[in-house]
Structure formats: C-alpha cells, structure tokens
RODRENVEX-679410 format. One record per residue (C-alpha): residue number from 1; x, y, z. Coordinates in steps of 0.001 Angstrom, whole numbers, plus 524288, in hexadecimal, padded with zeros to 5 digits. Layout:
// RODRENVEX-679410
+-----+-------+-------+-------+
!   n !     x !     y !     z !
+-----+-------+-------+-------+
! NUM !     X !     Y !     Z !
...
+-----+-------+-------+-------+
//
This chain:
// RODRENVEX-679410
+-----+-------+-------+-------+
!   n !     x !     y !     z !
+-----+-------+-------+-------+
!   1 ! A6751 ! F7750 ! E62FC !
!   2 ! A6A3E ! F8396 ! E6ACF !
!   3 ! A7784 ! F8A43 ! E6A90 !
!   4 ! A7835 ! F8CC2 ! E7944 !
!   5 ! A74B8 ! F7E9E ! E7C32 !
!   6 ! A7F20 ! F7A0A ! E7291 !
!   7 ! A8962 ! F82E8 ! E78D2 !
!   8 ! A860B ! F7E04 ! E8685 !
!   9 ! A86EB ! F6FC6 ! E826B !
!  10 ! A9366 ! F7268 ! E7AB4 !
!  11 ! A9967 ! F78BF ! E86CB !
!  12 ! A95FA ! F6CDC ! E8F13 !
!  13 ! A9F9A ! F64DD ! E8711 !
!  14 ! AAAE5 ! F6C0F ! E8DA7 !
!  15 ! AAF4A ! F687A ! E9B5B !
!  16 ! AB867 ! F73BA ! E9E7D !
!  17 ! AB2F6 ! F7ED5 ! E963D !
!  18 ! AA8AE ! F873C ! E9CDB !
!  19 ! A9BDC ! F872E ! E9555 !
!  20 ! A9B8B ! F9617 ! E95AF !
!  21 ! AA7C1 ! F9641 ! E8D18 !
!  22 ! AA08F ! F8FAD ! E81F1 !
!  23 ! A97FE ! F983C ! E795C !
!  24 ! A934C ! F97B1 ! E6B57 !
!  25 ! A9F95 ! F9F07 ! E6733 !
!  26 ! AA910 ! F9610 ! E6E5B !
!  27 ! AB36F ! F9037 ! E657B !
!  28 ! AB331 ! F8308 ! E6C0A !
!  29 ! AC021 ! F7E38 ! E669F !
!  30 ! AC695 ! F8969 ! E6E20 !
!  31 ! AC1C1 ! F8432 ! E7B30 !
!  32 ! ACCAB ! F7E64 ! E8382 !
!  33 ! AC494 ! F723C ! E85F0 !
!  34 ! AC1AE ! F6F86 ! E7783 !
!  35 ! AC6E4 ! F623A ! E7367 !
!  36 ! AC3A0 ! F5665 ! E6B3E !
!  37 ! ABC72 ! F50C9 ! E770B !
!  38 ! AB421 ! F5D13 ! E77E7 !
!  39 ! AB139 ! F5BC0 ! E696D !
!  40 ! AAC2A ! F4DFD ! E6BD5 !
!  41 ! AA3C4 ! F5312 ! E76FC !
!  42 ! A9DFC ! F5D6F ! E6DF4 !
!  43 ! A9B20 ! F5317 ! E6394 !
!  44 ! A9453 ! F4A9C ! E6DC7 !
!  45 ! A8C76 ! F55DD ! E7377 !
!  46 ! A878F ! F5A09 ! E660C !
!  47 ! A83AC ! F4C04 ! E62D9 !
!  48 ! A7CF5 ! F49F6 ! E7000 !
!  49 ! A7627 ! F5719 ! E7141 !
!  50 ! A72A8 ! F59CE ! E631E !
!  51 ! A7368 ! F4C8E ! E5C5F !
!  52 ! A7CEF ! F51F4 ! E5259 !
!  53 ! A8A09 ! F4C3C ! E4E70 !
!  54 ! A95CA ! F5503 ! E4CC0 !
!  55 ! AA41C ! F51CA ! E4A8E !
!  56 ! AB06A ! F577D ! E5053 !
!  57 ! AB3B7 ! F5CD8 ! E42E6 !
!  58 ! AA6B8 ! F6401 ! E4270 !
!  59 ! AA915 ! F6994 ! E4FFF !
!  60 ! AB647 ! F6EA6 ! E4B60 !
!  61 ! AAFBB ! F75CF ! E400F !
!  62 ! AA88C ! F7E28 ! E4A0A !
!  63 ! AAF4E ! F8875 ! E5247 !
!  64 ! AA58F ! F8D6D ! E5C2F !
!  65 ! A9AD1 ! F8739 ! E640D !
!  66 ! A912C ! F8EB9 ! E5B80 !
!  67 ! A976A ! F890F ! E4F30 !
!  68 ! A95DC ! F7B65 ! E54D6 !
!  69 ! A87D2 ! F7E22 ! E58E8 !
!  70 ! A848D ! F82D9 ! E4B35 !
!  71 ! A8B1D ! F76FE ! E4529 !
!  72 ! A83D2 ! F6D67 ! E4DE9 !
!  73 ! A771A ! F74B3 ! E4B74 !
!  74 ! A790A ! F7312 ! E3CDB !
!  75 ! A7A2F ! F643A ! E3DB6 !
+-----+-------+-------+-------+
//
C-alpha cells in the first residue's frame, strides 16, 4: 500500500472538496464536507481497495490522512 495512492483514493470519496486540498497532513474531520456519510464511504473504500475492515470509531481515533493510512497499514 502506497501513501500517495491512499491519499488519491481517500480524496475521491469527497464530491465537493478538490483533491489538491487533501494531503497526508490534512485533518479530515476539519473538512467542510466531512460527515457520517463520508465516513461510511471511507469504510467502504478501505474494504474494497485493501480488503481491510475498519469502524467509524477507529476512523475517529485518527486525525490526519497519514494517521489513517498508518492505522490501515497496521491491520
């Protein structure tokens, strides 16, 4: 799993947020578009792309995209 690939696929889960706004250091809960629906999209993308299951609670324990990447990598 590559960080840049993860960031690009993470960014694709947002309809109104430009992909260039999302970096490894992005605190995703601060994004205007972040919602419970986005959280479900992130859960689905991680399951589909990486075959790993993650919960909303686990997503909330991470702050940045890099934190989430590291968490998913550790599963």
